[in-house]
C-alpha positions in Angstrom: 0.0 0.0 0.0 1.2 3.5 -0.7 1.1 5.9 2.2 -0.5 9.3 1.6 2.8 10.9 2.7 5.0 9.1 0.2 6.2 10.9 -2.9 4.2 8.7 -5.2 1.0 10.2 -3.9 -0.8 12.9 -5.9 -3.5 15.1 -4.6 -5.0 18.3 -6.0 -7.7 20.2 -4.3 -9.7 22.6 -6.4 -11.0 25.2 -4.0 -8.1 27.6 -3.9 -8.6 29.5 -7.1 -12.1 30.5 -8.0 -11.1 31.2 -11.6 -10.4 27.5 -12.1 -13.6 25.6 -12.9 -13.3 22.3 -14.7 -16.8 21.0 -15.5 -17.3 17.3 -15.3 -20.5 16.5 -17.2 -19.7 12.9 -17.7 -17.0 10.2 -18.0 -15.5 11.8 -21.2 -14.7 15.0 -19.3 -13.3 13.0 -16.4 -10.9 11.0 -18.6 -9.8 14.2 -20.4 -9.4 16.3 -17.2 -7.5 13.8 -15.0 -3.9 15.2 -15.6 -5.2 18.8 -15.1 -7.0 17.9 -11.9 -3.9 16.2 -10.5 -1.2 18.5 -12.0 0.6 15.6 -13.7 -0.2 12.6 -16.0 -0.9 9.6 -13.9 0.2 6.0 -14.6 -0.7 2.7 -12.9 -2.8 4.6 -10.5 -6.0 4.5 -8.5 -7.6 8.0 -8.7 -10.5 9.2 -6.6 -12.5 12.3 -7.3 -14.6 13.4 -4.3 -17.8 15.3 -4.8 -19.4 17.4 -2.0 -23.0 18.0 -1.2 -22.9 21.2 -3.4 -21.9 19.0 -6.4 -18.4 20.5 -6.5 -15.2 18.5 -6.5 -13.8 18.4 -3.0 -10.6 16.5 -3.7 -8.8 14.6 -6.5 -6.4 12.0 -5.1 -4.1 9.4 -6.5 -2.3 6.4 -5.1 0.0 3.9 -6.7 -2.0 1.0 -7.9 0.5 -1.5 -6.8 0.0 -5.3 -6.8 -3.3 -7.0 -5.9 -5.1 -7.4 -3.6 -6.3 -3.8 -3.6 -8.3 -3.6 -0.4 -5.7 -1.5 1.4 -5.3 1.0 -1.4 -9.1 1.2 -1.8 -9.6 1.8 1.9 -6.9 4.5 2.0 -8.5 6.3 -0.9 -12.0 6.1 0.6 -10.7 7.6 3.9 -8.9 10.3 2.0 -12.1 11.4 0.2 -14.2 11.2 3.3 -11.7 13.5 5.1 -12.5 16.1 2.4 -16.3 15.8 3.2 -17.0 14.0 0.0 -20.5 12.4 -0.3 -20.0 11.0 -3.8 -17.0 9.5 -5.6 -15.8 8.9 -9.1 -13.2 6.2 -9.1 -10.7 5.7 -11.9 -8.2 2.9 -12.5 -5.4 4.2 -14.7 -3.6 1.0 -15.9 -2.4 -1.0 -18.8 -2.9 -4.3 -16.8 -5.4 -6.9 -18.0 -9.0 -6.1 -17.8 -9.6 -8.8 -15.1 -7.0 -7.1 -12.8 -8.4 -3.6 -13.5 -11.9 -4.7 -12.7 -10.6 -6.2 -9.4 -9.1 -2.9 -8.4 -12.2 -1.0 -9.4 -14.5 -3.3 -7.4 -12.3 -2.9 -4.3 -12.4 0.9 -4.7 -16.2 0.9 -5.1 -16.8 -1.4 -2.1 -14.5 0.8 0.1 -16.2 4.0 -1.0 -19.6 2.6 -0.2 -18.5 1.4 3.2 -17.2 4.9 3.9 -20.7 6.2 3.2 -20.2 7.7 -0.3 -22.4 7.1 -3.3 -20.3 5.9 -6.3 -21.1 7.9 -9.4 -18.9 5.8 -11.7 -15.9 3.5 -11.8 -13.8 4.0 -14.8 -10.7 2.5 -16.5 -8.3 4.7 -18.5 -5.5 3.3 -20.7 -3.6 4.2 -23.8 -5.7 7.2 -24.7 -9.0 5.5 -24.2 -11.6 5.2 -21.4 -14.2 2.7 -20.3 -16.9 2.7 -17.7 -16.6 -0.5 -15.6 -20.2 -0.2 -14.4 -21.9 0.2 -17.8 -22.6 -2.9 -19.8 -24.5 -1.2 -22.7 -22.3 -1.6 -25.8 -24.1 1.3 -27.5 -22.8 3.9 -25.0 -19.8 2.0 -23.7 -18.3 -0.1 -26.5 -16.0 -3.0 -25.5 -13.1 -1.3 -27.2 -13.6 1.8 -25.1 -13.9 5.5 -26.1 -11.1 7.6 -27.4 -10.2 10.4 -25.0 -11.6 13.6 -26.6 -8.6 15.7 -27.5 -10.7 18.8 -27.9 -11.6 18.6 -24.2 -7.9 18.0 -23.4 -7.0 21.2 -25.3 -9.7 23.1 -23.5 -8.5 22.1 -20.1 -4.9 22.7 -21.0 -5.7 26.2 -22.2 -7.7 27.1 -19.1 -4.9 26.1 -16.7 -2.1 27.5 -18.9 -3.9 30.9 -18.7 -3.6 30.7 -14.9 0.1 29.8 -15.1 -0.6 26.2 -13.9 2.0 23.5 -15.0 1.0 20.0 -15.8 4.0 17.7 -15.4 4.5 14.6 -17.7 4.5 12.2 -14.7 4.7 12.0 -10.9 8.5 11.9 -10.8 8.7 15.2 -12.7 6.8 17.0 -9.9 9.4 15.9 -7.4 12.3 16.8 -9.8 10.9 20.3 -10.2 12.1 21.2 -6.7 15.4 19.3 -6.6 18.5 21.0 -5.6 20.2 22.9 -8.5 24.0 23.1 -7.9 24.5 25.9 -10.4 27.1 28.3 -8.9 26.9 26.3 -5.7 30.2 27.6 -4.2 29.2 31.2 -4.9 25.8 30.7 -3.3 27.4 29.1 -0.2 29.9 32.0 0.1 27.0 34.6 -0.2 25.1 32.7 2.4 28.0 32.5 4.8 28.6 36.2 4.4 25.0 37.0 5.1 24.9 34.8 8.2 28.0 36.6 9.5 26.5 40.0 8.8 23.4 38.9 10.8 25.7 38.0 13.7 27.4 41.4 13.6 24.0 43.2 13.6 22.7 41.1 16.5 25.8 42.0 18.5 25.5 45.7 17.9 21.7 46.3 17.6 20.0 43.2 19.1 17.9 40.4 17.7 14.9 42.6 17.0 16.9 44.6 14.5 18.0 41.4 12.8 14.4 40.3 12.4 13.3 43.7 11.1 16.2 43.7 8.6 15.3 40.2 7.5 11.7 41.2 6.9 12.8 44.1 4.8 15.1 41.8 2.7 12.2 39.4 2.0 9.8 42.3 1.2 12.2 43.9 -1.2 12.7 40.6 -3.1 8.9 40.2 -3.5 7.9 43.8 -4.2 10.9 44.3 -6.5 9.6 41.6 -8.8 6.0 42.8 -8.9 6.3 44.3 -12.3 9.4 42.6 -13.7 9.9 38.9 -12.8 13.6 38.0 -12.8 15.9 35.4 -11.3 17.4 36.0 -7.9 21.0 37.0 -7.9 23.6 35.0 -5.9 23.8 37.8 -3.4 20.0 37.8 -3.0 19.9 34.1 -2.5 22.5 34.4 0.2 20.7 37.2 2.1 17.2 35.7 1.7 18.5 32.3 2.8 20.1 33.7 5.9 17.1 35.9 6.8 14.6 33.0 6.5 16.7 30.9 9.0 15.1 33.1 11.6 11.6 31.7 12.5 10.3 35.2 13.1 11.2 36.3 9.6 9.8 33.1 8.1 6.5 33.7 10.0 6.3 37.2 8.8 7.0 36.0 5.2 3.8 34.0 5.4 1.8 37.1 4.8 3.0 37.1 1.2 1.4 33.7 0.7 -2.1 35.3 1.1 -1.3 38.6 -0.5 -2.0 40.1 -3.9 1.6 39.3 -4.7 1.3 35.6 -3.8 2.4 34.4 -7.2 5.4 36.7 -7.2 6.4 35.4 -3.7 5.8 31.8 -4.9 8.5 32.2 -7.5 10.9 33.6 -4.9 10.3 30.6 -2.6 10.8 28.3 -5.6 14.1 29.7 -6.6 15.4 29.6 -3.0 14.2 26.0 -2.6 16.2 25.0 -5.8 19.3 27.0 -5.1 19.9 26.9 -1.3 22.1 24.0 0.0 21.1 21.7 2.7 20.2 22.3 5.5 19.3 25.9 4.6 16.5 25.2 2.1 13.9 24.1 4.8 12.3 27.5 5.4 11.9 28.3 1.7 10.7 24.8 0.9 8.1 25.2 3.7 6.9 28.6 2.4 6.6 27.0 -1.1 4.7 24.2 0.5 2.3 26.6 2.1 1.9 28.6 -1.1 1.3 25.4 -3.1 -1.3 24.2 -0.6 -3.0 27.6 -0.8 -3.2 27.2 -4.6 -4.8 23.7 -4.2 -1.7 21.9 -5.5 -1.4 19.4 -2.6 1.0 17.2 -4.7 3.7 19.9 -4.9 2.9 21.0 -1.3 3.6 17.4 0.0 6.8 17.2 -2.0 8.0 20.6 -0.7 7.2 19.6 2.9 9.1 16.4 2.3 12.1 18.4 0.9 12.0 20.6 4.0 11.9 17.7 6.3 14.8 16.1 4.5 16.8 19.2 5.2 15.6 19.5 8.8 13.5 16.5 10.1 12.4 18.7 13.1 11.0 21.5 11.0 7.6 22.0 12.7 5.8 24.0 10.0 6.8 21.5 7.3 5.3 18.7 9.5 2.1 20.7 9.7 1.8 21.0 5.9 2.5 17.3 5.5 -0.2 16.5 8.1 -2.6 18.8 6.2 -1.9 16.9 3.0 -2.3 13.6 4.7 -5.6 14.5 6.3 -6.9 16.2 3.2 -7.7 19.5 5.0 -9.4 21.7 2.4 -6.9 24.4 1.2 -9.5 27.1 1.9 -9.5 26.1 5.6 -5.7 26.0 5.6 -5.5 29.4 3.9 -7.9 30.9 6.4 -5.7 29.6 9.2 -2.6 31.2 7.6 -4.4 34.5 7.2 -5.5 34.5 10.8 -2.0 33.8 12.0 -0.7 36.7 10.0 -3.5 39.0 11.3 -2.7 37.9 14.9 1.0 38.7 14.3 0.1 42.1 12.8 -2.1 43.0 15.8 0.5 41.9 18.2 3.2 44.1 16.6 0.9 47.1 16.6 0.2 46.6 20.3 3.9 46.4 21.0 4.6 49.6 19.1 1.7 51.4 20.8 3.1 50.4 24.2 
């Protein structure tokens, strides 16, 4: 069985961006939309699409299909969807295995979903550009050879997500690879980071820790605001100063405000560059901020990978653990986003009170 926290898991929750609306009118749309709902093209997978009482998708989740029997994978999927308050489920087996094996997986998923209290809308099979309904036995609407996935629908979904800057990766491994450490100019980055850390120590010795935090907040703000109108790569010096600043928990916490701000997309690119370019163990704060930002956008797959990257750098990094837990429990990104916003507002009120005193 694949654990929901392992890198092979894929989850994409749709509630973060109200501009994104993929309409699923039937199995043809489901088959065409799968990669765009997950953020990557699945293979040998069990996919569950949860539907809430309002008829909107609550969660799209994927687990490795693995070898039979499929009861454990099916039970994990059902639990995942129920955690997201799903009352109905569409279940999809993406596999090139023989039909008898695919039907076995589909049956296990259907039974588990019903035991979890969900109505099963359909159980589908997707393979080699075609789709089948495993529940329909009418050859007039569900021919034995399956239906070809409608490429016009694929193009429509691709265009809608491209307009929002969403990336659909070729496979699950490509999602993880997108945040792997990039060693370009590694020695220069490390030198800039060491210099920035030394400067922080000197400032702390002369002006105190509060001055260091304030300076760090200004560095982060300048990096985000400075790219508002002109996106560009971070310089080596910026990577060093930002990496040093974010080692301070207070600076990282203040940086959370950018994840729920009008400049959230700009900030996301800053976190992404830092996650790629900072050496271990200094990437954990940036990877965690990128995890939060990804979760806010409904991309739980990337959020889980970023949390895992942060925990690889620092296994004790608490906020990364919180994001990983949110992914595992399928907490709706809207709820997670609201909690982040409230934390930011609390910090803002606290700082105002301290200044007034």
